[in-house]
C-alpha positions in Angstrom: 29.1 -15.1 7.5 28.1 -11.5 7.6 30.2 -8.9 5.8 31.2 -5.6 7.3 28.3 -3.1 7.5 28.2 -0.2 5.1 27.4 3.0 7.0 26.3 6.3 5.4 25.6 9.6 7.2 23.7 12.2 5.3 24.4 15.9 5.2 24.0 17.4 8.6 24.5 14.1 10.4 28.1 13.5 9.4 29.6 14.4 12.8 27.5 11.9 14.7 27.9 9.4 11.9 31.7 9.7 12.2 31.5 8.9 15.9 29.4 5.8 15.2 31.8 4.6 12.5 34.8 5.2 14.9 33.1 3.0 17.5 32.6 0.3 14.9 36.2 0.6 13.6 35.0 1.3 10.1 34.9 4.4 7.9 31.8 6.2 6.7 30.9 5.2 3.2 31.3 7.9 0.6 28.3 9.5 -1.1 27.5 12.7 -2.9 24.7 15.2 -2.4 23.8 17.9 -4.8 21.5 20.9 -4.4 19.9 22.4 -7.4 18.8 26.0 -8.0 15.1 25.0 -8.0 15.3 23.6 -4.5 15.6 19.9 -5.6 18.2 17.6 -4.3 20.0 14.4 -5.3 22.0 12.0 -3.3 23.8 8.8 -4.5 26.3 6.3 -3.0 29.8 6.5 -4.5 30.6 2.9 -3.8 28.9 -0.4 -4.5 26.2 -1.7 -2.1 25.0 -4.7 -4.1 24.1 -7.6 -1.7 25.4 -5.6 1.2 23.8 -4.7 4.5 23.6 -0.9 4.5 22.8 1.5 7.3 21.9 5.1 6.7 22.1 7.6 9.6 20.2 10.9 9.6 18.7 12.8 12.5 15.3 14.2 11.5 15.2 17.5 13.3 15.1 20.8 11.5 18.0 23.2 11.9 19.2 26.4 10.3 20.4 24.5 7.3 17.5 22.2 6.5 13.9 21.8 7.5 12.7 18.6 9.1 10.8 17.9 5.8 14.0 18.4 3.8 15.8 15.8 5.9 12.9 13.3 5.8 12.5 13.4 2.1 16.3 13.1 1.5 16.5 10.1 3.8 13.5 8.5 2.1 15.0 9.0 -1.4 18.4 7.7 -0.4 16.9 4.6 1.1 15.1 4.0 -2.2 18.3 4.7 -4.2 20.2 2.1 -2.2 17.5 -0.5 -2.8 17.6 0.3 -6.5 21.4 -0.2 -6.4 20.9 -3.7 -5.1 21.5 -3.4 -1.3 20.4 -6.6 0.4 19.0 -4.8 3.5 18.7 -1.1 4.3 18.3 0.2 7.8 17.4 3.8 8.6 19.1 5.0 11.8 17.4 8.1 13.3 18.9 9.6 16.5 15.8 11.8 16.4 12.6 10.7 14.6 10.4 13.5 13.1 6.7 13.6 13.8 7.0 11.1 16.7 4.9 13.3 18.9 1.9 13.3 16.6 1.0 9.7 17.3 -2.7 10.0 18.0 -5.8 12.1 17.2 -6.4 14.8 19.8 -9.0 16.6 17.8 -11.6 15.7 15.2 -10.0 14.8 11.8 -6.5 15.1 13.2 -3.7 13.4 11.3 -1.8 10.5 12.8 1.5 11.6 11.3 3.7 9.0 13.0 1.9 6.3 11.1 2.1 8.2 7.9 5.9 8.5 8.3 6.0 4.7 8.8 4.1 4.2 5.6 6.5 6.4 3.7 9.5 4.4 4.8 7.8 1.1 3.9 7.0 2.5 0.4 10.7 3.2 -0.1 11.5 -0.4 0.7 13.3 0.1 4.0 13.9 -3.2 5.9 14.4 -1.8 9.4 14.2 1.4 11.2 16.0 2.2 14.5 15.2 5.4 16.5 16.4 6.8 19.8 13.8 7.5 22.5 10.7 8.3 20.6 7.9 10.1 22.5 5.6 7.1 22.6 7.1 3.7 22.1 3.8 1.9 21.7 2.9 4.2 18.8 6.3 3.7 17.3 6.0 -0.1 17.4 2.6 0.1 15.8 3.5 2.6 13.1 5.9 0.4 11.2 5.2 -3.0 9.6 8.9 -3.5 8.9 11.3 -4.3 11.7 11.4 -1.4 14.2 14.1 -1.1 16.9 13.6 1.4 19.7 16.9 2.5 21.4 17.0 3.9 24.9 19.7 6.1 26.4 18.8 5.3 30.0 21.9 3.1 30.6 24.2 5.9 29.3 22.8 8.4 31.8 22.8 6.0 34.7 26.5 5.1 34.0 27.2 8.9 34.1 25.3 9.6 37.2 25.7 6.7 39.6 29.2 7.7 40.8 28.2 11.3 41.2 25.3 10.3 43.4 27.0 7.5 45.3 25.1 6.1 48.2 22.5 8.9 48.4 18.9 8.0 48.2 17.5 8.6 44.7 14.0 9.5 43.4 13.2 9.3 39.7 10.8 12.1 38.7 8.5 12.4 35.7 7.7 16.0 34.8 4.1 14.8 34.2 2.0 11.7 34.7 2.2 10.9 31.0 5.9 10.2 31.3 5.5 7.7 34.2 6.4 4.7 32.0 9.6 6.3 30.8 10.5 7.1 34.4 9.8 3.6 35.5 12.1 2.2 32.8 14.8 4.5 34.1 14.2 3.1 37.6 14.6 -0.4 36.2 17.9 0.5 34.6 19.1 2.2 37.8 18.3 -0.8 39.9 20.1 -3.1 37.5 23.2 -1.0 37.6 23.3 -0.2 41.3 21.2 -2.9 43.1 19.0 -0.2 44.6 15.4 0.5 43.6 14.8 4.2 43.6 11.6 5.9 44.7 9.4 7.6 42.1 7.5 10.8 41.8 5.7 12.9 39.2 4.7 16.5 38.7 1.1 17.6 38.6 0.5 19.2 35.2 -2.5 20.9 33.7 -2.6 22.5 30.2 -5.3 25.0 29.1 -5.1 26.9 25.9 -1.4 26.3 25.6 -0.7 27.4 29.2 0.9 24.8 31.5 0.2 25.0 35.2 0.5 22.8 38.3 3.3 23.0 40.9 2.8 20.0 43.2 5.1 17.0 43.3 3.2 13.7 43.8 5.7 11.6 45.8 8.4 12.1 48.4 11.6 13.9 47.2 12.8 15.2 50.6 16.4 14.2 51.4 16.9 12.5 48.1 18.8 13.2 44.9 16.1 13.9 42.3 16.6 12.8 38.7 14.0 14.3 36.3 13.6 12.2 33.2 12.1 13.3 29.9 12.5 12.5 26.3 13.1 16.1 25.0 13.3 19.7 26.0 12.5 22.7 23.8 12.0 25.9 25.8 12.7 24.3 29.2 9.7 25.6 31.1 8.4 22.2 32.1 11.8 21.0 33.2 12.5 24.1 35.3 9.1 23.9 36.9 9.8 20.3 38.0 13.3 21.2 39.2 12.0 24.1 41.3 9.3 21.9 42.8 11.8 19.2 43.7 14.1 21.7 45.4 11.2 23.2 47.3 10.2 19.7 48.3 13.6 19.1 50.0 15.6 17.3 47.3 19.3 17.5 48.1 20.3 17.7 44.4 18.4 17.9 41.2 19.5 16.4 37.9 17.8 16.8 34.5 18.1 13.8 32.1 16.9 14.7 28.6 17.6 12.6 25.5 16.8 15.2 22.8 18.0 18.7 23.7 16.3 20.8 21.1 17.2 24.0 23.0 14.8 26.4 21.2 14.1 30.0 22.1 14.0 30.6 25.8 16.1 27.5 26.7 19.1 29.6 27.7 17.5 29.9 31.1 18.5 26.3 31.6 22.2 26.8 31.3 22.8 28.2 34.7 19.5 27.6 36.4 20.0 27.4 40.2 17.2 24.8 40.4 19.3 22.4 38.4 22.6 21.0 39.7 23.3 19.5 36.3 21.5 18.8 33.0 22.6 15.7 31.1 21.7 15.5 27.4 22.7 13.3 24.4 24.1 14.5 21.0 21.1 13.2 19.1 20.3 16.6 17.6 22.2 19.7 16.8 20.6 22.1 19.2 19.2 25.4 18.0 21.2 27.1 20.6 24.5 25.7 21.9 25.0 25.7 25.6 28.2 27.6 26.7 31.1 25.6 27.9 30.8 26.9 31.4 27.1 25.9 31.7 25.7 23.1 33.8 25.0 21.0 30.7 26.9 17.7 30.2 26.6 15.9 26.8 26.6 12.1 26.9 27.2 10.7 23.4 24.7 8.2 22.0 27.1 7.2 19.2 28.3 4.0 20.9 24.7 2.9 21.4 24.1 3.2 17.7 27.3 1.4 16.9 26.2 -1.5 19.2 22.8 -1.5 17.4 24.4 -1.8 14.0 26.7 -4.5 15.3 23.8 -6.5 16.7 21.6 -6.1 13.6 24.5 -7.0 11.3 25.4 -10.2 13.2 21.8 -11.2 14.1 22.4 -10.8 17.8 19.7 -10.1 20.3 18.8 -6.4 20.4 16.7 -6.4 23.6 19.5 -4.8 25.7 19.4 -1.8 23.4 15.7 -1.0 24.0 14.9 -2.2 27.5 
C-alpha cells in the first residue's frame, strides 16, 4: 500500500505548492535553503525521505528574485540530495518548464536545449518529471528517457468558460498555424464537456527579422464567441493582433486563454484591451507585472491539477486524463 506523498516546494514556489498541498489534504514538507555570500546555495530536507515517494515543485521561470538558471540548478541539486537521502522515487513538478521553447535547431549549430535539460534531470537521478503545457509536447516527450507527464490546463479553462458562453456558437482560434494542434486539443475538451464541436480558425502570421506581421483570420469567426488559445504570453502583441482580427471578422465576444502569463514589458496593454472581453490565465508563474484587480484578467488556478497528478502518480492510477 502506498504511503502519503512527501511534497516540497522550493523558494519562490511556496505559494503555489501550498495550494497543491491543501488540495491533497497534506502539509508541505519542511526544508531549508541557505544563500552564501559568494552566490552559492544549499538546500536540504528537514525530515526523513528514506523509502518515500517524494515530489518537488518548482516553477522554472526567472523573476526579480532568481534567474531561471538559479531555479533550475537548485531544483536539480535538491533532486540529487533527495536521492542521496534514500528517497524511493523523486518526481520533479514544474508548472513552467525552462527552455521548453528551444526544442529544435533553427540555425546551423543551434543548441537543442530542451534535450539538454532532460539529460541534466536524468543525471541527477530523477524518476519522473511532470510539466504544465510545454511549448511542444512531442519535443518534451522525446527529451526525457525517464517517465515524463505532460499536464494540460484545457479542462480548467473550459469549465470556467462554458457557462459564460452558454449556447452561443464557439470558434477556437490559434494565433498562428503552429499552434493548431494545441487548439484542436482544446476543441476536443470543449466537445467532451459540452457535447458541441466548435469550429476552428487560425491567424496568418509571418516573422521577418523579429517583426511579426499578418492580419488575416483563416476560418469563419462571424457571429461566434472566439476563444484564442496559446501556451504563453509575454508582451501580448500576438494575442492582441489575433483578438483584433476576430472582432473585425464579426466575433461576438473574444476570450484569450493563456496558460503561462509571463506578462513582460508591454503586456499592460492587455489588461483593459477593448479587443478582449476577458483574458484567462493560470497561476503557473509569478508574472513580471501583476494585472490590477479591476482588469479583464481572470486567474484559474492549476493547483488542483497538480494535486490530482500527484495523487495519480502516488497510487499508480491512469494519468491520461491529466494530459489529454
